[in-house]
C-alpha positions in Angstrom: 42.9 66.6 125.0 39.3 65.9 124.1 36.6 67.1 126.4 34.1 64.9 128.0 31.4 66.3 125.7 33.5 65.5 122.6 34.2 62.0 123.8 30.5 61.5 124.3 29.7 62.7 120.9 32.4 60.4 119.4 31.0 57.5 121.3 27.4 58.2 120.2 28.5 58.5 116.5 30.5 55.3 116.6 27.8 53.3 118.3 25.1 54.5 115.8 27.4 53.7 112.9 28.2 50.2 114.1 24.6 49.4 114.8 23.7 49.9 111.2 26.7 47.9 109.9 26.8 44.4 108.5 30.5 43.6 109.1 33.6 45.0 110.8 37.3 44.2 110.8 39.5 44.9 113.8 43.2 45.5 113.0 46.4 46.7 114.7 49.6 48.3 113.4 53.1 49.3 114.3 55.6 51.5 112.6 52.8 53.1 110.6 53.7 56.1 108.5 51.3 58.9 107.5 51.4 57.9 103.8 50.7 54.2 104.5 47.8 55.2 106.9 46.3 57.4 104.2 46.7 54.6 101.6 44.7 52.2 103.8 42.0 54.8 104.4 41.7 55.5 100.7 41.4 51.8 99.8 38.6 51.4 102.4 36.8 54.6 101.3 36.8 53.3 97.7 34.7 50.3 98.7 32.3 52.4 100.8 33.8 51.4 104.2 34.6 53.6 107.2 37.8 53.4 109.2 38.8 54.8 112.6 41.5 54.3 115.2 39.7 54.0 118.5 40.5 53.8 122.2 39.8 50.3 123.5 37.5 51.6 126.3 35.4 53.6 123.8 35.2 50.7 121.5 34.0 48.3 124.2 31.2 50.6 125.0 30.3 51.3 121.4 29.9 47.6 120.5 27.9 46.7 123.6 24.5 45.3 122.6 25.5 45.0 118.9 26.5 42.0 116.8 30.1 43.1 117.3 30.1 42.6 121.0 31.9 39.3 120.7 35.0 41.2 119.4 35.4 43.0 122.8 38.2 40.7 124.0 40.3 41.9 121.0 40.2 45.5 121.9 43.7 45.6 123.4 46.8 47.5 122.4 46.6 49.6 119.3 43.1 49.2 117.8 41.5 50.3 114.6 38.1 49.3 113.2 37.0 49.2 109.6 33.3 48.7 109.0 30.6 48.8 106.4 26.9 48.7 105.9 27.3 47.3 102.4 28.6 44.1 101.0 30.8 42.2 103.6 32.7 40.5 100.7 33.9 43.9 99.3 35.2 44.9 102.7 36.9 41.5 103.2 38.6 41.8 99.9 40.0 45.3 100.6 41.2 44.4 104.2 42.6 41.0 103.2 44.6 42.4 100.3 46.0 45.3 102.4 47.0 43.0 105.2 48.8 40.7 102.8 50.6 43.5 101.1 51.6 45.2 104.3 52.1 42.4 106.7 55.1 44.1 108.3 52.9 47.0 109.4 49.3 45.8 109.9 48.1 42.8 111.9 44.6 41.4 111.6 43.0 40.8 115.0 39.4 39.6 114.2 36.4 40.2 112.0 32.7 40.0 112.4 30.6 39.0 109.5 26.8 38.6 109.9 27.3 38.4 113.7 30.0 35.7 113.6 33.7 36.1 114.4 36.2 35.3 111.6 40.0 34.8 111.7 42.5 35.7 109.0 42.1 32.4 107.1 38.3 32.8 107.1 38.7 36.4 106.0 40.8 35.2 103.0 38.1 32.6 102.1 35.3 35.3 102.2 37.5 37.6 100.2 37.8 34.9 97.4 34.0 34.9 97.0 32.4 37.0 94.2 30.9 40.3 95.4 27.2 41.1 95.2 27.8 43.2 92.1 29.7 40.3 90.4 26.9 37.9 91.3 24.3 40.3 89.9 26.4 40.8 86.7 26.7 37.0 86.3 23.0 36.5 87.0 22.0 39.1 84.4 24.3 37.5 81.9 22.7 34.1 82.4 19.2 35.6 82.3 20.0 37.5 79.1 21.5 34.4 77.5 18.4 32.4 78.4 16.2 35.2 77.1 18.0 35.2 73.8 17.6 31.4 73.5 13.9 31.8 74.3 13.5 34.4 71.5 15.3 32.2 69.1 13.0 29.3 69.9 9.9 31.5 69.6 11.0 32.8 66.2 11.8 29.2 65.0 8.3 27.9 65.8 6.4 29.8 63.0 9.1 28.8 60.5 8.9 25.1 61.5 5.1 25.2 61.6 5.0 26.6 58.1 7.3 23.8 56.8 5.1 21.1 58.5 1.9 22.6 57.0 3.5 22.6 53.6 4.5 19.0 53.9 1.0 18.0 55.1 -0.5 19.8 52.1 1.7 18.0 49.7 0.9 14.6 51.3 -2.8 15.3 51.1 -2.5 16.3 47.4 -0.9 13.0 46.6 -3.5 11.0 48.6 -6.4 12.7 46.7 -5.3 11.1 43.4 -3.1 13.5 41.8 -1.9 12.2 38.4 1.3 10.3 38.6 4.2 11.7 36.7 4.6 10.6 33.1 7.9 9.0 33.8 6.2 6.5 36.1 3.6 5.3 33.4 6.1 5.2 30.6 7.3 1.6 31.3 3.8 0.2 31.1 3.0 1.9 27.8 6.3 0.6 26.3 5.4 -2.9 27.5 2.0 -2.7 25.8 3.5 -1.4 22.6 6.1 -4.2 22.6 3.3 -6.8 23.1 1.4 -5.5 20.1 4.4 -5.4 17.9 5.8 -8.8 18.7 4.2 -11.6 16.8 3.1 -14.7 18.6 4.3 -18.2 17.8 0.8 -19.2 16.4 0.5 -16.3 13.9 2.9 -17.8 11.2 0.8 -21.0 11.2 -2.4 -19.1 10.6 -0.9 -17.2 7.7 0.3 -20.4 6.1 -3.2 -21.9 6.4 -4.8 -18.9 4.9 -2.4 -18.9 1.9 -3.1 -22.6 1.3 -6.9 -22.0 1.2 -6.6 -19.1 -1.3 -4.4 -21.1 -3.7 -6.2 -22.8 -6.8 -6.7 -26.6 -6.7 -4.2 -28.7 -8.4 -5.3 -30.4 -11.8 -5.8 -34.2 -11.7 -3.4 -36.2 -13.7 -5.0 -38.1 -16.8 -5.5 -41.8 -16.3 -4.1 -44.0 -19.2 -6.7 -45.6 -21.4 -5.7 -49.1 -20.9 -6.0 -48.7 -17.2 -9.5 -47.2 -17.4 -12.4 -49.6 -16.4 -14.7 -48.2 -19.1 -12.2 -49.1 -21.8 -12.1 -52.7 -20.6 -15.9 -53.0 -20.8 -16.1 -51.7 -24.4 -13.6 -54.2 -25.8 -15.6 -57.0 -27.6 -14.9 -60.6 -26.6 -13.3 -62.9 -29.0 
């Protein structure tokens, strides 16, 4: 049997530990074996929680003046408390899973999370939430992905700017009167050549006229003597 001094020390230690905690779960059990009790303790220790089977009178005194005082009415029968000063979600996950897997041994009485009482259904809801570590991991993933996108955009800006500057330079060169490609002037030259080579409709007429002027004049045909007027005048009258 514990002495009064030992009980006082246990009370002081439990009170101090609960005062610095963020959440606590109150459970009961029946037909508990040593191996199953050790299994539960180990699962809680892995998530950084503490676990203790307490006397109801001691527990009522320990929670007085703390955020767990509302759980006083549940300190009846066999009572054990699991508490943590860490992430409440982690503790909720561990207790909820063990209660579900060992429902024939353990019974959930009540829980206190951030000063509010929660029942078994609410405990399961809290347990379904991501833990602080999971949230931080997801946040870091999102931030890292955004950072990678930002780096990609920053690297793309100089490349895009160089392309734009090159295009502007080409446009300014064309606007300054750069000679057009030979292929573009070829049709005009061909048209001029065709016009010079093709004769007009008036040219044949001019050639004919020039040929007529250069030709020698045709000789006049001799007039018969009897038809000449001079011959008629020289004939003597009878």
